[in-house]
C-alpha positions in Angstrom: 123.0 103.5 87.5 125.1 100.4 86.1 128.3 100.3 88.2 129.7 97.3 87.5 133.6 97.2 86.8 134.6 95.8 83.3 138.2 96.7 83.5 141.0 97.4 86.0 141.1 100.8 86.2 144.5 102.7 84.9 145.6 105.8 83.8 146.1 106.5 79.8 149.3 105.3 78.4 149.8 108.2 76.3 152.0 110.9 77.4 150.6 113.2 79.8 150.6 117.1 78.5 152.0 118.2 81.5 153.0 121.7 82.4 154.8 122.7 85.6 153.4 125.8 87.2 155.0 127.6 90.4 153.1 129.8 92.7 153.3 132.0 95.3 149.5 132.2 97.3 148.2 134.4 100.3 146.7 133.2 103.5 147.5 134.2 107.0 149.1 132.2 110.4 147.7 129.1 111.3 147.0 128.2 115.2 148.8 125.0 116.3 148.0 122.0 118.3 145.5 122.2 120.6 146.1 120.2 124.4 143.5 119.1 126.7 143.1 118.9 130.1 144.8 115.5 131.7 147.7 113.3 130.9 148.8 112.6 127.0 150.3 109.8 126.4 151.8 107.8 123.5 149.0 105.5 121.7 148.9 101.9 123.5 146.0 101.1 121.0 146.9 98.6 118.5 145.2 97.3 115.0 144.0 94.1 114.7 146.0 91.7 112.5 144.8 91.1 109.1 142.9 87.9 108.6 144.5 84.9 106.8 141.6 82.4 106.3 141.4 81.9 102.6 139.0 84.0 101.0 135.3 83.1 99.5 133.7 84.0 96.6 130.4 85.8 96.1 127.3 83.5 95.4 128.0 80.1 97.9 125.6 78.9 99.9 124.8 80.0 103.6 125.9 77.9 106.5 124.1 75.4 107.4 122.0 76.3 110.0 121.7 80.1 108.5 118.0 81.7 108.8 116.4 81.5 105.5 115.2 85.4 104.1 112.2 87.0 105.3 109.6 86.8 102.5 108.7 90.4 102.7 108.5 92.1 99.0 111.0 91.6 95.5 112.6 94.4 96.9 113.7 93.0 99.8 114.9 89.8 98.5 117.6 91.6 96.8 121.4 91.0 97.1 122.9 93.7 98.7 123.9 96.5 96.1 122.2 94.9 93.4 118.3 95.0 91.9 118.2 90.8 90.9 116.3 88.5 93.1 118.4 86.2 95.1 117.2 83.6 97.8 121.2 83.0 99.6 123.7 85.1 100.4 127.4 83.9 100.1 129.9 83.3 102.4 131.8 86.1 104.5 134.6 87.2 102.8 137.9 87.5 104.6 140.0 90.5 104.5 141.9 90.2 100.6 142.9 94.2 100.0 146.3 95.5 100.0 147.8 96.4 103.2 148.7 100.1 103.0 149.6 103.1 105.2 147.2 105.4 105.8 145.7 107.9 103.4 142.6 110.5 102.7 140.5 111.5 99.6 138.1 113.9 99.7 135.6 114.8 97.4 133.7 117.6 97.0 131.4 119.8 94.7 132.8 123.3 94.8 135.8 124.5 95.9 135.3 125.6 100.0 133.0 123.1 100.5 135.8 121.1 102.3 136.9 124.0 104.3 132.8 125.1 105.2 132.0 121.2 106.1 135.1 119.0 106.5 137.6 121.2 108.6 138.6 120.3 111.2 139.2 117.0 110.5 141.4 118.7 107.6 143.8 120.4 109.3 143.8 117.7 112.0 144.9 115.0 108.8 147.7 117.2 107.6 149.5 117.6 111.2 149.4 113.8 111.1 151.8 113.7 107.9 148.8 111.6 106.4 148.8 111.5 103.1 145.9 114.1 101.3 144.5 114.1 98.3 141.6 117.0 97.7 139.2 116.8 94.6 136.8 119.7 93.1 134.1 118.3 90.6 133.1 121.4 89.8 134.9 124.8 88.7 132.7 126.4 90.9 132.5 129.3 88.3 129.2 130.5 89.7 128.2 134.0 87.6 131.8 134.9 86.9 131.7 138.1 89.6 134.6 137.6 92.2 133.6 140.7 94.1 132.0 141.3 98.0 128.0 141.7 97.3 128.2 145.6 97.6 131.0 145.7 94.9 129.6 143.2 92.5 127.2 145.3 90.2 130.7 147.3 89.1 132.5 143.8 88.5 132.9 142.5 84.8 131.6 138.8 85.3 135.1 136.5 84.3 134.0 132.7 84.9 137.3 131.6 83.8 138.9 134.6 86.3 136.7 133.5 89.3 137.1 129.8 89.2 141.0 130.8 89.2 140.7 133.1 92.1 139.1 130.5 93.8 141.9 128.1 93.3 144.2 130.6 94.5 142.1 131.0 97.7 142.2 127.2 97.9 145.8 126.8 97.6 146.7 129.6 100.7 144.2 127.6 103.1 145.6 124.4 102.4 149.4 126.0 102.2 148.9 127.6 105.8 147.4 124.6 107.4 150.6 122.6 106.2 153.0 125.3 106.6 152.1 127.9 108.6 152.9 130.5 105.8 150.0 130.8 103.0 152.6 131.4 100.2 154.2 128.1 100.0 154.9 127.0 96.5 152.8 124.6 94.9 153.7 122.3 91.8 150.9 122.5 89.0 150.5 120.0 86.0 147.3 118.3 84.1 147.2 114.6 84.2 145.1 112.8 82.1 141.8 111.3 83.4 140.3 107.6 83.4 137.1 109.6 81.4 138.8 110.9 79.0 139.4 114.3 80.2 141.8 116.1 81.9 142.3 117.5 85.1 145.0 120.0 86.8 147.2 118.4 89.8 149.0 120.6 92.6 151.5 119.1 94.6 152.4 121.0 97.9 156.3 121.4 97.1 157.1 121.9 101.2 154.7 119.0 101.7 154.2 116.4 98.5 151.5 114.4 100.5 149.5 117.1 100.1 147.5 117.4 96.7 144.7 118.8 95.3 142.8 118.0 92.0 140.7 119.7 89.9 138.8 118.5 87.7 136.9 121.7 86.6 133.5 120.2 85.5 130.6 122.9 84.9 128.8 123.9 87.8 124.8 124.6 88.2 125.4 127.7 88.7 121.7 128.0 91.2 121.6 126.6 94.5 118.2 124.3 93.7 116.6 126.1 90.8 116.4 123.3 88.3 119.3 123.6 85.4 119.6 119.9 83.0 123.1 121.4 82.6 124.6 120.4 85.8 125.6 117.7 87.9 121.9 117.2 88.2 121.0 117.0 84.8 123.9 114.4 84.3 123.0 112.1 86.7 119.1 112.4 85.8 119.7 111.9 81.9 118.5 115.6 81.2 121.4 116.2 79.6 123.8 114.2 77.6 127.6 115.3 78.4 128.7 118.1 80.5 131.1 120.6 79.5 134.3 121.6 81.4 134.8 125.4 82.4 138.7 125.2 83.1 140.4 128.5 84.8 142.6 131.0 84.1 145.9 129.9 84.0 145.4 126.1 84.4 147.8 123.8 82.7 145.2 122.1 81.7 145.4 123.2 77.9 142.4 122.3 76.5 138.4 121.7 77.0 137.2 118.7 77.1 133.2 117.3 78.1 132.0 114.5 80.4 129.0 110.9 80.1 127.4 110.3 83.0 129.7 107.2 82.7 132.5 109.3 81.9 132.3 111.6 85.4 132.0 108.3 87.3 135.2 106.6 85.5 136.7 109.8 86.7 136.1 109.6 90.0 137.1 106.0 90.1 140.4 106.5 88.2 141.4 109.0 90.9 141.0 106.4 93.5 142.6 104.3 91.7 145.5 106.5 91.2 145.5 107.4 95.1 144.4 104.5 96.8 142.6 106.0 99.8 141.9 104.4 102.9 139.6 106.8 104.1 137.0 109.0 102.0 135.4 112.2 102.7 132.3 113.3 101.0 129.3 115.0 101.2 125.8 114.2 102.0 123.7 112.2 99.4 120.6 112.5 100.7 120.3 115.6 102.7 116.7 115.9 102.7 114.0 118.0 101.4 111.7 121.2 102.5 108.1 120.0 103.0 106.8 123.3 102.6 109.0 124.3 98.9 110.1 120.3 97.7 113.2 121.8 97.1 116.6 120.3 98.8 118.1 121.4 101.7 121.5 121.0 100.3 123.1 122.6 96.9 121.8 120.6 94.3 126.0 120.5 92.9 126.6 118.9 96.6 123.9 116.3 97.0 124.7 114.8 93.2 128.5 115.5 93.4 128.3 112.5 96.4 125.8 110.5 94.3 128.6 110.5 91.6 131.0 110.1 94.4 129.0 106.7 95.3 128.7 105.4 92.3 132.7 105.7 91.9 133.2 104.3 95.0 131.0 100.8 94.6 133.2 100.5 91.1 136.6 100.8 92.2 135.5 98.8 95.2 135.9 96.2 92.5 139.2 96.7 91.5 141.4 93.8 92.7 144.0 94.5 95.2 143.0 98.0 96.4 143.3 98.7 99.8 139.8 98.9 102.3 138.7 101.7 102.2 136.3 103.6 104.8 133.8 106.6 103.9 131.9 109.5 105.7 129.2 111.9 104.7 129.4 115.4 106.0 126.4 117.3 106.4 126.0 121.0 104.3 123.8 123.8 103.8 121.6 122.6 107.0 123.8 122.9 109.7 122.8 126.3 109.3 119.9 126.4 111.4 121.4 123.7 114.0 123.7 124.5 117.4 127.3 124.6 117.2 129.9 121.9 117.7 133.0 123.3 117.8 134.6 125.1 120.6 136.0 128.6 119.9 139.6 127.6 120.0 138.8 125.6 117.0 136.1 127.6 115.3 138.6 130.1 115.7 141.1 128.4 113.9 138.7 127.1 111.4 137.9 130.6 110.8 140.8 131.9 110.3 141.4 129.5 107.0 138.6 130.9 105.9 139.5 134.2 105.9 142.7 133.0 103.8 140.2 131.6 101.4 138.5 135.1 101.0 141.5 137.0 100.7 140.3 138.9 103.1 143.6 141.1 103.2 143.6 142.3 99.7 147.2 141.7 99.8 148.2 140.4 95.9 150.7 137.7 96.7 149.8 135.3 94.1 150.8 137.1 91.1 147.4 136.6 88.9 145.2 139.2 87.9 142.0 137.5 88.8 142.5 137.6 93.0 144.0 135.6 95.5 140.8 134.1 96.9 136.9 134.2 97.1 135.5 137.6 97.4 132.5 136.3 97.5 133.0 134.6 100.8 134.6 137.5 102.5 131.7 139.0 103.1 130.6 136.5 105.7 134.4 134.0 106.1 132.0 132.2 108.2 129.4 131.2 106.2 126.2 130.7 107.8 127.4 129.9 111.3 129.7 127.1 109.2 132.8 127.4 110.8 131.5 126.7 114.1 130.5 123.8 113.0 131.2 120.3 111.2 128.7 117.6 111.6 129.0 113.8 110.5 125.4 113.1 108.5 126.0 109.5 109.8 129.0 107.0 111.6 128.0 108.3 115.4 126.9 105.1 116.4 129.0 104.1 119.6 127.3 100.3 119.7 129.2 98.1 117.3 130.9 95.9 119.9 129.4 93.3 121.5 130.6 90.6 123.6 129.0 86.6 123.2 128.2 84.5 125.8 132.2 83.2 126.3 133.3 86.5 126.9 134.6 87.0 123.5 134.1 90.0 121.6 133.0 91.1 118.6 133.3 94.7 116.6 131.4 95.8 113.1 132.5 98.7 110.7 131.6 98.9 107.1 134.6 98.8 104.8 134.2 98.6 100.5 130.8 99.3 101.4 130.6 95.7 103.1 130.0 95.0 106.4 133.4 94.2 108.4 133.5 92.1 111.3 136.2 91.7 113.8 136.4 88.6 116.2 138.7 88.5 120.2 138.6 85.3 121.8 138.4 85.0 125.2 141.0 85.0 127.6 143.0 87.7 126.4 143.5 86.5 123.0 144.0 89.1 120.2 141.6 90.8 117.3 141.9 89.1 114.5 139.6 90.4 111.2 138.2 92.5 109.8 135.9 89.8 107.4 134.0 91.4 104.6 130.3 89.8 104.7 128.8 89.6 101.1 126.4 91.6 99.8 127.8 95.8 99.1 126.1 99.4 99.3 126.3 99.5 102.7 126.5 103.4 104.4 128.7 104.6 107.5 127.3 104.1 110.5 126.1 100.2 111.7 124.2 99.0 115.2 124.7 96.1 117.1 122.7 94.5 119.6 123.2 90.8 121.6 120.0 88.6 121.8 118.9 87.7 124.8 119.9 83.7 123.5 123.6 85.1 123.1 123.4 85.7 118.6 124.7 89.2 118.0 122.2 91.4 115.6 123.8 93.9 113.0 121.4 96.7 111.9 122.1 99.2 109.1 121.1 100.9 106.4 122.5 100.4 102.2 121.9 102.4 99.1 120.8 100.9 96.3 122.2 102.4 92.4 120.7 99.7 90.6 117.9 100.6 88.0 119.5 104.1 87.0 118.6 107.6 88.4 114.4 105.8 89.5 115.7 102.8 91.4 118.4 105.1 93.8 117.3 104.7 97.6 118.5 103.9 100.8 116.9 101.3 102.9 117.2 99.4 105.8 119.4 96.1 106.5 119.7 93.2 109.0 121.8 90.3 109.4 122.0 88.3 113.1 124.1 84.9 114.2 122.7 81.3 113.3 123.7 80.6 116.6 125.6 81.8 119.5 129.6 82.1 118.5 128.3 81.5 114.7 128.1 82.5 111.0 126.0 85.6 110.4 123.2 84.4 108.2 121.1 86.0 105.2 120.8 89.7 105.0 117.4 90.7 104.9 116.4 93.9 103.7 113.4 96.2 106.2 112.7 98.4 103.5 112.6 101.9 104.2 109.4 104.4 105.4 109.7 107.3 102.4 107.6 106.7 99.7 110.2 106.8 96.8 113.5 109.2 96.7 112.4 112.5 94.7 110.6 113.2 98.3 112.6 113.1 100.3 116.1 112.3 98.5 116.1 109.0 100.9 116.7 110.9 103.5 116.2 108.8 106.6 118.7 107.8 109.6 120.7 105.1 110.4 118.7 103.2 112.9 118.1 102.1 116.6 117.1 99.3 117.7 115.7 98.2 121.2 115.5 94.2 122.0 112.7 92.4 124.4 113.5 89.7 126.4 111.8 87.4 124.3 114.4 88.2 121.2 111.9 90.4 119.7 113.6 93.3 118.3 112.2 97.2 118.0 113.9 99.1 115.3 113.6 103.1 115.4 114.9 105.5 112.6 114.1 109.4 111.8 112.3 109.6 108.0 112.9 113.0 105.5 109.9 114.7 107.6 111.5 115.1 110.6 109.4 112.4 112.9 110.3 109.0 114.1 109.0 105.7 112.3 109.4 101.6 114.1 108.9 98.4 112.7 108.0 96.0 115.3 109.1 92.3 115.0 106.9 89.5 115.7 107.1 86.3 117.5 107.8 83.7 114.8 110.3 86.6 113.3 108.8 88.0 110.6 108.5 92.3 110.8 105.3 94.4 111.1 104.9 97.5 108.7 106.2 100.8 109.3 104.3 102.8 111.8 104.6 106.0 113.0 105.8 107.1 116.3 105.7 110.7 116.2 108.0 113.5 117.2 108.6 116.6 115.5 111.9 118.6 113.9 114.1 115.3 115.0 117.7 115.6 113.9 120.5 113.1 113.2 120.0 109.5 114.4 118.5 108.6 117.5 119.8 106.1 119.8 118.3 103.3 121.9 119.6 101.6 125.6 117.6 98.9 127.0 118.1 99.1 131.2 118.3 96.4 133.7 114.8 95.6 134.0 114.4 95.2 130.5 112.6 98.1 129.6 113.4 99.7 126.4 114.5 103.7 125.7 115.1 105.6 122.4 116.1 109.3 122.3 116.7 111.7 119.5 117.4 115.1 119.2 115.8 118.5 117.9 117.4 121.7 118.1 116.2 123.2 121.1 115.8 119.8 123.5 116.0 115.9 123.9 112.6 113.9 123.2 112.3 110.1 124.7 110.0 107.2 124.2 110.1 104.3 126.8 108.2 101.3 127.9 106.4 101.8 131.2 107.2 97.7 131.3 109.5 94.8 130.0 108.2 93.9 126.5 105.6 96.6 126.3 104.9 99.3 123.8 107.2 102.7 123.4 105.1 105.4 124.4 106.2 109.1 123.6 107.3 111.4 122.5 108.1 113.7 125.7 110.2 115.8 126.3 113.0 115.7 128.4 113.4 119.1 129.8 117.1 118.5 128.8 119.1 121.8 127.3 119.9 121.9 123.5 122.4 119.8 123.1 125.1 118.8 119.5 121.9 116.0 118.6 124.7 113.2 118.7 123.6 111.6 121.6 124.5 108.0 123.1 123.0 105.5 126.1 123.3 102.9 128.2 122.2 101.2 130.9 122.9 103.2 134.0 125.3 102.4 136.5 122.3 101.5 139.3 120.8 99.1 136.8 117.7 101.2 136.8 117.2 102.8 134.2 119.5 104.4 131.2 122.2 106.5 131.1 122.1 109.6 128.4 125.2 111.0 127.2 125.6 114.6 125.3 127.8 117.9 124.5 127.4 121.5 125.6 126.8 123.6 121.9 129.7 125.6 121.0 132.0 124.0 123.7 132.5 120.4 123.1 131.8 119.9 127.0 130.2 116.7 128.2 127.1 116.6 130.1 125.1 113.5 131.3 121.8 112.6 132.5 120.1 109.5 134.2 116.1 108.3 133.6 113.9 105.9 134.9 110.5 106.0 132.9 109.8 109.0 130.7 111.3 111.6 132.8 115.1 112.2 134.1 115.4 111.2 137.8 119.0 113.1 138.0 120.0 116.9 137.0 122.3 117.4 134.1 125.5 116.1 135.4 128.6 118.5 134.2 131.5 116.2 133.4 135.0 118.3 134.7 138.0 118.4 133.0 136.8 118.3 129.4 138.3 117.5 126.6 136.2 119.6 123.9 136.2 117.8 120.4 132.5 116.8 119.3 130.7 114.1 118.5 129.1 111.1 120.8 130.1 110.8 124.4 131.4 106.5 124.4 130.2 106.1 128.2 130.9 102.8 129.2 130.6 100.9 132.9 133.9 102.5 133.7 135.2 103.9 131.2 135.0 106.8 129.1 135.8 107.6 125.0 135.4 110.7 122.9 136.9 112.6 119.9 139.3 115.2 121.3 139.9 118.5 120.1 143.2 117.5 118.7 141.2 114.6 116.4 142.4 112.2 118.4 141.1 109.4 120.6 140.7 110.6 123.9 139.7 107.6 126.9 139.7 108.2 130.9 138.5 105.5 133.5 135.1 107.0 134.7 133.7 106.3 138.1 130.3 105.1 138.5 129.1 108.4 140.6 130.2 110.7 137.3 131.2 113.2 140.4 135.3 113.1 139.8 137.1 114.8 136.9 138.5 112.3 134.8 142.1 112.0 133.4 142.2 112.1 130.0 144.5 110.2 128.1 145.1 110.5 124.0 145.8 107.6 121.7 147.4 109.3 119.4 145.5 108.5 115.6 142.9 109.7 114.0 139.7 107.5 113.8 136.4 107.7 111.7 133.1 107.5 113.2 132.7 107.3 117.0 134.6 105.1 119.4 133.1 102.6 121.3 134.0 102.2 125.2 132.9 99.1 127.1 134.0 97.0 130.3 136.7 95.4 128.3 138.3 98.5 126.3 137.9 101.2 123.8 138.0 100.1 120.3 138.0 102.6 117.5 137.9 102.2 113.7 141.5 104.5 112.8 142.0 105.8 108.9 143.7 103.1 107.8 140.5 101.2 107.7 142.0 98.9 110.5 140.5 98.1 114.1 142.4 100.0 116.9 142.1 98.5 120.1 143.2 99.9 123.8 142.7 97.9 126.9 140.9 98.5 129.8 143.6 99.9 132.7 146.2 101.4 130.2 
């Protein structure tokens, strides 16, 4: 759908019809900060300074010597984020974003999606005193019955009342996380939206940086049965407008309705109002069940996320906005996947859900509708959701590369564009970010250094042009024209998917191996849970997508090359890890082979083994966060699984550089440690006390992480 900004997004100048409402809420006590084994010290990390070079505009010619775009298909010649053909890419655009303190916005479809699928990230953000705004797209009215299943038959349906009960439960849960008390009061007002309707905004009086915004749009009322009057129907043009469903007691006094463009404008207007540097959202491409054809997640989750994508694309064209990073979270599909959280963290998350569910039944909110969501009270852990949090992408630990001169290059995604930082050799400071032209980039890129010293970056982009039928996710790459030089034209490698309808464009982030001759093999998971690949030829062109095989692959594959030049690819299943490997440098990837490894939390990382023969695979033990590793040479592990003592719990991939480890700790802070080549001694962990996005990247020189402020944080080795 078109998302071009026509004007700066501002709130209406008409007088706001605001009603202040003070409420008291129900909840229970929240567990305090969690500790880690080892030494906790103040952060030694520092953010890279902003780029100062003059800005360049889109459409300028690529630097001299930049490679021409590969002639593949008309679709592959489209510039990132558009549907128009082009023959050149504009020059890189240095940072022009307004400097801003960290601010986080969460955008979810229903009340409780954030608690089930985004915590403990939420509680960690609140404890850090970072401004946090949670936006709920729908009222979550369901069938209007606020009762446990066993009591539902005798209950009276009241959609406005059930929506109010869910609001009461959310306010109680956030009060508890922020203050330790479920009854901390809120100030509630009605605010106009950029889409022409009204929304409710609640501000926690004790901590006014915590806000909740309720758009109160009608929900689908079904997980995956077709309902034309829904976000699904609105996205596909099967209904012209979607009505509001106001909750009982809301200060919003009038009903309203939104067209598709007005929903996009409303979300973009909230982004412009709160100016986040980091946005949490649900997964816009959760995949479909190949047997039933039904999506694997709730339809409101999927289409709410797509509306959010469109709004972000519009918002990033607003002049002067702070750079914004994005994180997607997996929803219902987590039900069948290994748990990622340690018992202490999972227990704290469950406690918050019990507050939301009004489990104790004490009426402290003062409303007849109820003080929480009794549907959830029957199963406050969901389907294992409180024991897990999982990013849908953005788990690569290969986004920092060293050039021939010893300088470092780091890459991330800000404003839907590739952001690049550079650190010169000899101890110079990091500079950046510089934004490369071309929008629509998805969170999570990976990078490789080519044999001639050039760097190449790979990722995926989402194309919104062409209406709902044109929605797609595809692989893209760019590389330096010369070692240390500018990056050339974006090249689209397409997608192995037939269309969005059959798999909701559910492809993973790519993994890449590079041979001694510079030719790359790109691997990713498709919507049928198999690995597929494209191979680069001697002339730099790319062959067709081919099937590598595997079954029930989950998450993003990872790749590494050993000291002998042999490439390896690893991919997780629910029960083990699969491996593909080259028997000889430059040979074909063979596999899949079962590694015999125990279940993991699915987030893998791999790097050359310390002894130069084979690679080392890092992973975590489910339901504990403990760190594990195994060495491979060829198709089989050549070492038993190594348990790393002195763990820090947490979740996500382990970045194991030569002599350094970096992980997300239980507190959400970056944890770093020196690590011997044998892996026998337990590391002394140190916390770098800032929250970060995605995964860290540990190398010989230090550890890099992207903060929620969108800036590069660097911890030099030895500190």
